[in-house]
N, C-alpha and C positions, 0 to 999 in steps of 0.2 A: 494382434500381429504387429511387430515392430515395422517402422516405416522403411527401413533398409531392405527388409525382405519383401515388402509390398512393391517397392521400386524395382527390384530385380525381376519380380514376376510380371510386372506391367510394362516392361520396356518393349518398345516397337523395334524389332531387330534392325531394319534399315537405318534407324537413327540412333543406334546404341551409343555411339561415341559423342552424341550431342546432348545427353542428359547431364544433370548435375552429378558430380562425383561425390556422392554422399559419404562413402567409406573413407575417401581421402580427407574430407573435411573433419570427419570424426577422429581420424588419426592425428590431425593437427591439434585437435582439442584434447588428445591423449585419452580418448574414450576406450582405447584398446589396452590401456594399462590398468593394473590393479588399483583399488581405491586407496591402499596404504602408500601409494607412491607419493613421496614428500618432495619431489622436485618442484621448485617454485615456478609459477607462471610469470615470465619476464616480459619486458616491453618488446623485445625482439619476437617472442612468440605471438604477441598480440598483433604486431605489424604483419607478420607472416600470414596469420590466419585471415586478417581483414583484406590483405592484398589478394589472397587466393579466392575468397568468396565474392568480393566486389569487382575486382579487376580481371579475374580470369573466368570463374564459373558463371557469374551473372552476365558478363558481357558475351560469353559463348552462347548461353541459352537465349539471350535477347536477340543476338544477331541471327541465329538460326530461325527463331520465331518470325522475325521480320522478313527474312529471305523467303521462307516457306509460304508465308501469307501473301507476299507479293507474287510468288509463283502461282499460287492458287487463283489469285485475282486475274492474272494473265490467262490462265487456262479457262476460267469461267467466261472471260470476255471473248476468247477465241471460239468457245462453244456457242456463245450467244450470236457471234457474227455468222457462224455456220447456219444457225437457225434462221437468221435474218435473210441469208442468201437464198433460202428455199422459196419457191413461188407461193404466193397467197392461195388460199383455198378457192377463191372465185376468179383466179387468173385464167385468161384464155390464151396464154402464150403457147406457141407451137412447140417450143423447146421444153415444155413442162414435162417432167418425168412421169412414167406410169405409176399407178398405185403401188405395184410391187416394188419398184425401184425406190419410190419415196418412203415406203415402209421400211425397206432395208437401210436406207440412210438414217431414218429416225431411230431405228434400233441401235445402229452403230453410235449415234449421238447419245442415246440413253445409256449405253454401256460406258461411254466416256464420262457421262455425268455420274454414274455409279462409282466409278473410280475416284472422281474428284470428291464426291460426298464421303466415301470411306476415308480418304486422306484428311478431309476436314475433321472428321470424328477423331482420327488418330492425333491430329494436331491439337485438338481441344483437350484430349487426355494428356498429351505431352505437356501442355501449358499447366494443367491442373496439378500434375505430379510434381513438376519443377517448382511451382508456386508453393505447394505444401512443403516440399523439401527445404526450400530456403527459410521458411518460417520455423520449421522444426529445428534446423541446425542452429539458427541464431538464438532460439529459446534455450537450447542446450548450452550454448556459449554463455548467455546471461545468467543461467542458473549455476553453472560450474566455474566459469572464468570471468564473471562479470562483476568482480569486486570493485574495479576501478572504471570500467567502461561498459555501458549498455548499448549494444548495437542493434537491437530489435527495432527501435523507432526509426533508425536510419534505413534499415532494410525495408520497412513498411513504406516509407516515403519513396525509396528507389523502385519498389515494385508497383506502386500506384502510378508512377510516371511512365510505366512500360505496359505493353498490351498483354500482360499476364492474366490468365484466368478471367478475362473480361468478355461478356456476351456482346458488347457493342461492336467489337471487331468482327464478329461472325454474323451478326444479324443481316447486314446488307448482302453478304455473300450467300447465306442460306435463302434469303428472300428471292434472289435472282435464280438460284437453283430450283426453288419451288415453282417459280413462274415457268421455267423451261420444262420441268417435269409435267406440269399441267398441260402445256401445249402439245407435248409429244404424246401423252396418254390420251388426249382427246382424239388423236388420229388413230392410235393403235388399239384402243378399247373397242371390242366387238359387241360387248353386251351392254351397251349404253354409255352415256357420258361418264367421264371421270368425276372424282369428288370435286366440289367447288373449291376454287382458289381463294385462300384467305389473304386479304390485302394488308393485314396488319401483322407483321412478324412479331410484335411484342404481345399479341393477344394469346389467350389460352381458352379453347372451347370447354364448357362445363355443362353437366346435365343435372338438374335439380327437379325432382318430382315429375320426371318425364318431359320437362321443358328444357330447351337448349339455350344456353347463354354464352356470351363471349366475355371473358374477364380480362381486365387490364389492371396492373398493379404499379403503384408509383410510391416513391418516398417524398415526404414533404418536410422541408427544413422548418424548425420551430419559428424562425423569423417570418416565414411565409404562411404559417398555419392559419392565422386569423383571416388573412386575405382570401385564402382558399375557401374557408368556411362561409364567409360572407358572399363570395361569388356564387357558391352553390345554393345558399339560402335564397338568393334572388330568383332561383328557378324551381327549387324543390323544397318542400317543408321538412323540418327535422322530424324524424320518426325514431323515438326512443322506446326500447322495450322495457317492460317491467321486470323485476327480479324473478317473479314466479313463473312467467311463461314468455316465450319468445313470440307469442301470437297476440299479446295484449299491448296496447299503446299507453304510454305513461309519459307525460311531458315534464315531469318534475326534475329529473336528472339523467345524465348519461350513465348507463350501467357499466359495472365492472364485470368483465368476462374472464373466466378461468378455463384454460384448455390444458388437460393433462395428457401428454403424448406418451405412447407406448413404444418400446423397442426391446431387444434382447441384449445380452452382454457383448455380442459381436457387432451391434449396431447394424443389423442386416437391413432394416427398413430405411435407415439413413443412407446407406451406400446405394440402395436401389434408386432412391430419389436423386442423389448426387450424380450417379452415372446414367440416369434416365433409362433404366431398364424397362422392358416391357412389363405391363401389369404391376408397376410399382405402386405400393399402397402405404397409407399412413392411417393410424388408429389413435383416437383420442376420446376422452370424456370431457364434456363441456357443460358448464352451468353459469348462470348469471348471479351476480351478487356474492354474498358470503354463504359458505356452506352451512353455517349455523342457522340460517333463515329457511332451511329446508326447500331449496329451489328445485326445479325440475332438472334432472341430470340426464344427459343424452349421450348414448354411445354412438360414435360416428366413425365410419370407415370411408376413406376417399381413395379411389382407384383411378390411376391414369392408364388409359389403354394405348395400344400401339399407334393409333392414328392421332394421338395427342389430346384427345378429349378425356375429360374426367367425369367420374360418376360417384355419387355419394350414397351410402347405405347407413341408415341410422334407426334407432329405436330408443324410447325412454326407459329408464330403470331407476328404481329407488335406491337410496344410499345403503340401506341395510342388506340389499341383495348383491351389491357389487363384488364384495370379497368372495362369497360363495359362487358367483358366476365366473369369476376369474379362476377359481380353483376347480371348476367343472362340477360342483356339487348342486348347482341350481341352473335350470334350463328355461327360466321364465314361465313356468307352468301357471303360476297365479295370475300373471298378466294375460296369458292366453285364455284362462278360464273367465276372467273378468270381461274380456272382449266378447266371448261367446255369450255370457249372460246379458250383455248390453245389446245383443242382437246384431252385431256387426257382420258384414258379409263374409262368406267362407273364404273368398279371395284375399280379403284384408287380413284375416286371421292367419291364413297359410303364408302370406307374404311376411308377416311379423315373425312367425315361427322360423321360416327359412332364413330370414336375415339374422335373427338371434343365433341360430345354430351355426350359420356360416362364420359369423364373427367369433363365436366361442371356439369353434374348431381352428380358426386362424390363430387365435391367441394360444391355444394349447399346443398346436403343432409347431409354432415358431418360438415357444417359450417367452412370450412377451410379458413385460411388466412396466409400470410407469417409470420413466427416466427423467423427464423434464416437464416443468410447468410453465405455461405462458400466461401472463396476467396483463390485461390491458383494458382501457376504457374506450368504448365504441360509441361513436356518433353516427347515426344512420340517416339517410335522406331518401325519401320515396313518397310519391303521391299515394295516399290511401286507396287501396283497391286497384292500383295500377303498378304492376311489377315489371313493366318494360324497361324502366331505367332505375337501377338501384346503386346508390353510392354509400360507402361507409369509410369513416376515418378512425383509425385506431391510434390512440395516444397513450403515453405513460406505459410503454411496453417494457415488461421485465420478464426475464427468464430465470427460473429457480430449479436447482437440481432436486430430483425426486428419486434418485437411484439408490441401489444397495450394492454397488460394485465393490466398495471397500467393506468387507464383512466385519472388520474390526470397528470401523467408525462409519456406519451407513448413514446417509442423509435422511432416509425414511425408515421407519420401523418395518422390518420384513413381514411382520404379522398384520400389517395394515396396508390399505391400498392408497393412502395419501399421507401427507405430512400433517400430523396433528398439531405440531408446534406452531404452524401457520394458521390452520383453519380454526383451531380451538380459541386462539387469541384474536381472531379477526384481523390478522396482520394485513396491511395494505402497502401499496407502493410508497416508498422505494425499498421496503423490507429491510430496515436497518437493524432489526433485533435478531437477525440470524447471521451466521458467518458470511462475510461479504465475498469470500471466494466461491460461494455457492450461488451467487446472484450475478446476473449480467443485465445491464440496462441498455436498451436500444436507443440510439441518439435521435432518431427521426420518427415522425408519424408515418403511418402506412395508409395510403388512399387506394381503395379498390372500387373499380367501376365495372358493373355488370349490366350488359345490354342483352335483351332478349332478341334472338335471331329472327329477323323478319325481312324477307327479300323485297317486299313491297314498301318498306318504310326505311328511309334514310336515317343515318345517325344524326341526332340533333347537332346543330352548328355549335352551340355553346359547349357541348361535350368535347367536340373536336378541338375547339379553341383552348379549352382547359388542358387537354392532353398534350397539346403542342406548345404550351406556354412555358415561361421561365419559372413558374411557381412549383412545378413538379419535376421529379427525376424518375424516368422510367426504370423499372426493375422487374422485367418479366420473370415469371416462375418463382418469385420470391416466396419463401415458405418459413413460417415462424418455427416450425419443427426443425428444419435444417439449420436455421440461424441459432436457435437455442443449443442444439447439440454442438455445432461448430465453435460457439463461444465458450461453452462450459466444459466440453469434453475434448479439448484439443489434443490432450495427451493420449486419448483412446482411439481417435480416428485418424486415418491417413489420407483423406480426401476432404477438401474444403469447397464451399460453394463459390461460384464465379463472381458473386457480387461483393465479396469481402474487401477487395481493393478499394471500392468506392466509399467504404466507411472511413478510410483514411484521407479522403479528399473533401473539399468544400463543394457540395452539390448545388449551391446557389449559382445562378446564371444571370448574365446581363440580359434584360428583356429583348433588346433589339437584336443581339447576337443569336439568342434562342429562336426568335422569329425568322431570321434569315436562314439559319440552319434547317429549320423545318420546311421552309419554302423550297430550298434546294433539294431536300430529300423527296418532297412531293413531286417536284419536276422530274427527278431521275426515275422515280417509280412510274409516273405517268408515261414517260418516254418508253420504258421497258414494256409496259402493258400495251402501249400503242403498237409496238413491233409484234408482240405475240398476238394481239387482236387482229392485226392485219394478216398474219399467217393463218389464223383460224377462220378468217372471214367474218368475225363477230366483234362486237364491242365488249372489251374486258374491263371491268371496273368502272368507276365514276369518272366523268370528264374532269380534267384539271383546269381550274381557272385561277391564275395567280391573283393575290390581293393587290390593291393599287400601290401599296408601299413595298411590295415584294421585290427582292432583288432580281427575280426572274419575270417580272411583270412586263418587260420589254421584249415580249415574244421570244422567249428563250428557245422553245422547241423549234420554232420556225427558223431561227438563226442557225441552229445546229443542222437542220436539214439542208439549209442553203450552204453551210460551210462544207458539209460532206459532199454535196453535189458539185461544188466549185473545184474540188480536187487540188491540184498544185497551186492554183491561183490564190487560194485562201491562205497559203503560207506567208504571203506578203502582208504585213500589218496594214489594215485599212484605216484611213483617217476617220476620226470620230468614233472609232469602235470602242473607245474607253467607256463611254457612257452606256453602251448597250451590253457590256460583258457582265454576266452574272457574277455574283460574289464568290470569292474563293474560300469562304468560311464553310467548312464541311466538318461533320462530326468525325471523331476518331474511328478509323476503320471504314469510312464510307467509300463506296466505289465511285470515285470522282471521274465519271465517264466523260464529262465535258471539259476536262483539263486540256486535252489536246486541241479541242475546238476553241477554247478560250484563247490559247496561245496563237492559233491560226487567225483568229479574229482580232488579234492585237490587244487583248484585254490587259489593262494595266491596273493593278490593285494598289491602293494606298494603305500600306501597312496591314494587309489582310482584310481591309474593309472596303466596301463599295460605296460609290457616291451616286445615290439615286434620289433625285428630287428632294422635296422638303417634307414629305409625308412622315408621320411618326406612328409608333405603335398604338398610341392612345386613340388616334383617329380610326384605327381598324378595330381594336378591342377596347371599348370604353371601360370595361371592368378591370383592365390591367393598367394601372397607373405606373408611370416611370418613377420608381421609388428612389429615395436618397441613396440606397445601396447601388443601384445601377449607375446613377450619375457619378457617384464617387469612383466606381470602377472605371468608367470611361475617362474621368479626369486623371486617375492614376495611370491608366494606359497611355494617355496622351503625354503625360510628363515623362513616363518611362521611355517612350519612343523618341521624345525630344532629347532626353539625356543620352541616348545611345548613338545619336548622330555623330559621326566622326570617330567613334570608338571601334574597338576590334569587333569584327563580324563573328557572331556566335555560330557554332555548328548547327545543322538542322536538328530540331527536336530539343534543343537546349534553350531554356528561357532564362533571362536575367532575373535573379531573385529581387523581389521588392523589399524584403525584410529578412533579417537573420532568423534562422530556425529557432534560436534561443529566445527571440522576441515574439514568437507566435503564441497565440493562446492568451487566455486571461491572466492578469497580473496577480500572482499568488505569492505573498511574502510571509514567512514565518514570523511570529512575534519575537522570537529570540534575536532576529536580525535587528529589529527596531530597538530592542532593549540593549543590545551590544553597542549600538551607536549612542544611545543616551547614557550608557554607563561610561563610555569614553569621555563624553562631554562633562559628566559629573567629576571624573578624575581630574580633568583640567581645571575645573572650578575649585576643586580641593587644593590644587597647587597654587592657584591664584590667591585663595584665602590665606594659606600658610605664609606665602611670600609677602602678601600685604600686611598681615599681622606682624611679621618680623620687621618689615620696613618701618611701620609706625612705632613699634617699640624702640627700635634703634634711633629713630628720629627724636622721640621723646626723651630718651636717656642721654642723647648727645650733648645737650646743653648748648654751650656756645662753641662747641668744637666744630670747626668748619669741615674737616675731613669726614667726620661721622655723619654730618648732615648730607654731604654729597653721596656718601655710600648708601644712606637711607633712601635718598631720591632715586638712586640707581635700582635698588630693590623694588621700589614702587613701580618704576617703568617696566621691570621684568614681570611683576605681578599683573600689571595691566595687559601686557602682551599675552601672557598665559590665558587670561580670561577671554581676550578677543580671539586668540587662536582656537580655543575650544569651541566658541560660538561658530566660527567659520567652518571648522570640521563638521559640526553637527549638521549644518545646512548643505554643505557640499556633498557629504556622503549620503544624505537623504535623497538628494537629486540623483546621484549615481545609482542608488537602489531602485528608485522609481523608473529610471530610464534603462534599467538592466545593463548598465555599462560593463564592458569587459575590462576596464582599467583596474589596476591594483588600488586597493584601498589604503595601502601604506603611504605615509607621508613623513619623511624624516626632517623636513625643514623646521617645523616648530620645536620638536625636542632638541634638535641641534642648536637652534638659537638660544633656547633656555639654558642648555648645558654650558655653552660657551660664555653666555652672559654671567651665569653664576660663577663659573671658573674665573672669569676676569674680575668680577666683584670680590670674590674671596681672595684672589691673588693680590689685588690692590689693597684690600683690608689687611691682609697679612703683611704686605710691604710697609704700609703706613704704620701698623702696630710695631713692626720690627724697628723701623726708623725711630719711633718714639722710645722704644726700649733702649736702643743704643744711646739716644740723647740723654735719657735718664741715667743710664750707666755712667756715661762720661761726666755728667754733672755730679753724681755721687762720688766718683773718683776724685774730682776736683775739690769737692768739699772735704773729703777725707784727707787729701794732701794739705789743704790749708789748716786743718785741725792738727795734723802731725807737726807741720811747720810751727804753728802757734805754740804747741806743747814744748817743742825743742827750745824755742826762744825763752820761754818761761823758765826752763831748767837751767839754762846758761846764766840767766839773770840771778837766780838763787845762788848758784855756785860762786859768782863774783862777790856776792855779799859775804 
């Protein structure tokens, strides 16, 4: 389905005029005209399109997104204040409402939360649709009208600076809603307590072999990968699986894992996961190492239930049976007979049969086939025999197309279940021997932390420190299947994952800033849980104790309670409050509940940073050293802040750039640029040699002619200047190339000097030669006159005789 049709079907009617006007932008690109339209695309057309998409459409959508998000935050805060006004469960207040009245007020509050939650869902869909629309339309522009200008990189940068399609803006909002839902249902549930409240909004519950785990996913920048691995190795040993079985340990090398994901031509499974539909499922074949080594192949189906938990179903299968199984011709009869001969229990055999039948029916009913391959190297960390803490790091992640959507040029043979050009040749990362448009390389490593749920056992401190550190970037619900489809089938899908904007930004963080942000979030979360726990009459969550170097270590919660109780008096700035105010550094989209209290307490921030003691992050987390990167970032920030003093104040949300966009990224210069510079140098040296040879020849042939000698000296000076000018151009242009200078490489001074000097020399030479010619002509005339006169005298003398 085309995106324009998808957009029309997915519009939320109350916000109809706030969406991207996709048809209007297509008409500006002349998409509604026939292909044989030969009207040229002019500069005015380019300006008109860019002005419409960047200054009108993007600003309209971004402004509405910001206004609606601010409105939702205010509504959530108002609902939270209503919950806080209710008397605690153990209160003995005479004005405490009856159970019926309290239940009625809670039901009204729950209905209000339902309305807010539905609007949050609609806003998330709104963001996703508009984000996809902007990327789709700029791709059309670059493909059809991008002969001179490519605007997709500019659009990606613009979107990454705005809260489009980002989970971080919704996480604190959903966390607060979940907390209030938990408190209300604890009172309203009649058949026992409600489901336990999950304190980590970035977590995802999973079920493996009947065991419940909580999974956390993070991205790791390649610069931080070694530090993360060494930090984990101090606590857990490396556990590397062999190629033959995932149950055997082999310490020789990290295995390469291949996952072959299934979907149909409509990408039904992909859309279910992107839109988080109930019972969304993903299906894959997975094996370790190369397929030519006959590894164990496992069919796996992962199902996400309504409550957010996930469940895995899997069974092993041999390579020769995969194609018949997909076609419905084989139902795992031989494997079942083998299990019965081995004397396995009837329950195990029946479970195997039901799992195989369910997966086969699922494949046949949804017309699934392999569409994308994920290949990566996995390093696992776990204590042998203890699966309470499991960590894995996936590196060298590559996605390869395995589809047959294009029947004329399919990526995979339709008569086979996998790409034989990859597996028969044992091709590995980065898959350079196939069409590069069929390959997508993921820039980061993926860290997954799985913790077995245990109410009596706290999470290890070192795991909490790692998750809150600057070394990792949280990416909840990240899926290799979704990433592979979004990166390779952008023209086929009309919804994109929420984490795509983060791929266009630098995920590295300053250690101190990351630590302060996490401490502030923990303080906000603890304050919310304290309110709900007081309402329930129980203790909710773990007690919050700030670290010594934390920006909230100066009794942040106590100060907030005091500020709220002081009322209007707290509006006057108190002396010395600057040192006690928590930092204003908060993550994007965080509910900054303490902002008003900070203003009332007279908190003064220094450039967005707090001044708290002399403690450093190294004293709290010895494993996390302040790297050169963090020091350089702080130095650059200090220089930037110092340079902006006295300059024009920038609008909110606008940051002064530290470098030009053209100067970002690694320096990549084509060889022809260097050769062009050297070719110019050789041309000048050629001129120098010609002029020098002419001058020497002239000087040698001049003899004692003073004029010729001076002309030869002039040519020698011109030749020397040409050689020096060529050398100067070689080095100056080399410096400009390395510095990516935007200046023109043209320089008319040298050619102009050479031309004028040659013209003057030739003019003087002509003048002197002409003067000599005239002198010789006059001398010849004088001689001829003397000869004639002498001849006449002789004739007269003869006549007289």
